[in-house]
C-alpha positions in Angstrom: -0.1 0.2 0.1 1.2 3.3 -0.7 2.7 5.5 2.0 2.7 2.3 4.3 7.2 2.2 5.0 6.5 6.1 5.6 3.8 5.6 8.1 6.2 2.4 10.2 9.0 5.1 10.3 6.4 7.5 12.0 4.7 4.8 13.8 8.6 3.7 14.8 9.8 7.3 15.9 6.3 7.9 17.7 7.3 5.2 19.5 11.1 6.0 20.4 10.3 9.3 21.7 8.0 8.2 24.0 10.0 5.0 25.4 12.6 7.7 26.3 9.8 10.1 27.7 8.7 7.6 29.9 12.8 6.4 30.7 13.0 10.4 32.0 10.5 10.2 33.8 11.3 7.1 35.5 15.0 7.4 36.1 14.1 10.4 37.4 12.3 9.9 40.2 13.0 6.6 40.5 16.8 6.3 39.5 18.1 4.1 37.3 16.9 0.9 39.0 13.9 1.1 36.9 13.9 -2.8 35.0 13.5 -2.3 30.6 10.7 -4.7 31.1 8.7 -2.0 33.4 9.9 1.0 31.1 7.9 -0.5 27.9 5.1 -1.6 29.7 4.7 1.9 30.7 5.3 3.1 27.6 2.7 0.7 25.7 5.6 -1.1 23.5 6.6 -4.6 23.8 10.6 -6.1 25.4 10.9 -7.3 22.0 10.6 -3.7 20.5 12.5 -1.8 23.1 15.5 -3.6 23.2 15.4 -3.3 19.0 16.3 0.5 19.8 18.2 0.3 23.2 19.8 -2.9 23.5 21.2 -2.1 27.1 20.2 0.0 29.8 23.4 2.2 29.3 22.3 2.7 25.7 19.2 3.5 26.7 20.7 6.0 29.3 22.4 7.3 27.1 19.7 8.5 24.8 17.9 9.8 28.1 20.0 12.1 29.3 22.3 13.1 26.5 21.2 17.1 26.1 22.4 16.7 30.4 25.1 15.3 30.2 26.5 18.0 27.1 24.2 20.9 29.7 27.0 19.3 32.6 30.5 19.7 30.7 29.2 23.2 29.0 28.1 24.6 33.1 31.7 23.6 34.1 33.7 24.7 30.7 31.5 28.0 30.7 32.4 28.6 34.3 36.5 28.6 33.2 35.0 31.9 31.0 34.2 33.7 34.1 37.2 36.1 35.2 36.2 36.2 38.9 37.5 31.8 39.1 35.4 31.7 42.7 31.9 32.4 41.5 32.6 30.1 38.2 32.8 27.8 41.4 30.6 28.3 43.2 28.1 28.7 40.5 29.3 24.9 39.2 28.8 23.2 42.7 25.9 25.1 42.8 24.2 23.8 39.2 25.7 20.5 40.0 23.9 19.6 43.2 20.8 21.4 42.0 21.4 19.1 39.2 21.1 15.8 41.3 18.3 17.5 43.6 15.9 17.2 41.3 16.7 14.3 38.9 18.6 11.5 41.0 18.3 9.6 37.6 20.8 12.4 35.7 23.3 11.5 38.3 23.4 8.4 39.0 24.3 8.2 35.3 26.4 10.8 35.2 28.4 9.2 38.1 28.4 5.1 36.9 30.8 3.9 35.4 29.2 2.5 32.3 32.0 0.7 30.1 30.1 0.6 27.1 28.8 4.1 27.2 31.4 6.2 25.7 30.1 8.9 25.0 29.2 9.4 29.1 32.7 8.4 30.0 34.3 11.4 27.1 31.7 14.1 29.0 32.3 13.1 32.4 36.6 13.1 32.0 35.8 16.9 30.4 34.2 17.6 33.2 36.3 16.6 35.5 39.6 18.4 34.3 37.7 21.9 33.7 37.0 21.8 37.4 40.4 20.8 38.3 41.2 23.9 36.5 38.8 25.5 38.0 39.5 24.9 41.9 43.0 25.8 40.5 42.7 29.2 39.8 40.3 29.8 42.9 43.3 28.5 44.8 45.4 30.8 43.3 43.3 33.3 43.5 43.5 32.9 47.1 39.3 32.7 47.8 39.2 28.8 48.2 41.2 26.9 50.4 44.3 25.3 50.1 44.0 22.6 50.7 40.4 21.8 49.0 40.5 18.8 46.8 38.2 17.0 44.4 37.1 14.7 46.9 35.7 17.4 48.7 33.0 17.7 45.9 32.1 14.2 46.6 31.3 14.0 49.9 29.4 17.5 49.0 27.4 15.6 46.4 26.8 12.4 48.9 25.1 14.6 51.4 23.2 16.6 48.8 22.2 13.0 47.2 20.9 12.7 50.7 18.5 14.4 51.3 14.4 13.2 51.1 12.1 15.3 51.0 8.1 15.8 50.3 8.5 17.2 46.7 11.2 18.3 44.0 11.2 21.8 45.2 11.6 20.9 49.0 14.3 18.8 47.6 16.4 21.5 45.8 16.0 24.2 48.6 17.1 21.7 51.1 19.8 21.5 48.7 21.0 24.8 48.2 21.0 25.6 51.6 23.1 22.8 52.3 24.9 23.8 49.9 25.4 27.2 50.5 27.4 25.7 54.2 29.3 23.4 52.2 31.1 26.6 50.0 31.4 28.6 53.3 33.6 25.7 54.4 35.0 25.6 51.1 36.9 29.6 51.7 39.4 29.9 51.9 40.0 30.1 56.6 41.2 27.1 58.7 42.7 23.6 58.1 41.0 21.0 57.7 41.4 17.0 58.8 43.3 14.9 56.7 40.9 13.9 53.3 39.6 10.1 52.6 39.8 9.0 49.1 36.6 9.5 47.2 35.6 8.3 43.5 32.4 10.0 41.8 30.6 6.3 41.7 30.9 7.0 46.5 28.5 9.7 45.9 25.9 6.7 44.6 26.2 5.2 48.5 
């Protein structure tokens, strides 16, 4: 029948978009542990259709959060353009923790080690390198304490990830207050006890 292949392509695209929308909502509210079969059921597609489009959980997560991965890296690189490195540092810390508070799925995706998801690893590495440079500049400006290490950011994210409030709005408000306390502590003023080695995955608990 004329036009049938086009209709099939339209239906396939609609199915893909619906799967991504459902997965995005599920991951944001429940984290990355939502089963693929549950996502397929909620999206109204068969499991075979889902796995044909996204053969692994990593592939689905990468597709769902592609824009957020790039945005997270952009936040850090934009901060490097700020002539005030301490202000840029504060913006990055605040934005990262806000992303984590609003969307637990994204923070888990960004911090997870997905061996088959090279774009994720690449974006995370770029963000880590840029943040390290931003911290170095803030120290050189005398605003960030000399004994700050990136493990301290992980420590903050571990604390931030533990905030559980009744609504997303309440969680975000509590997160902002916690970040404000930490940023005061990060300023160059007095010694700290020794740090303990922490990896980004530790922020997932």
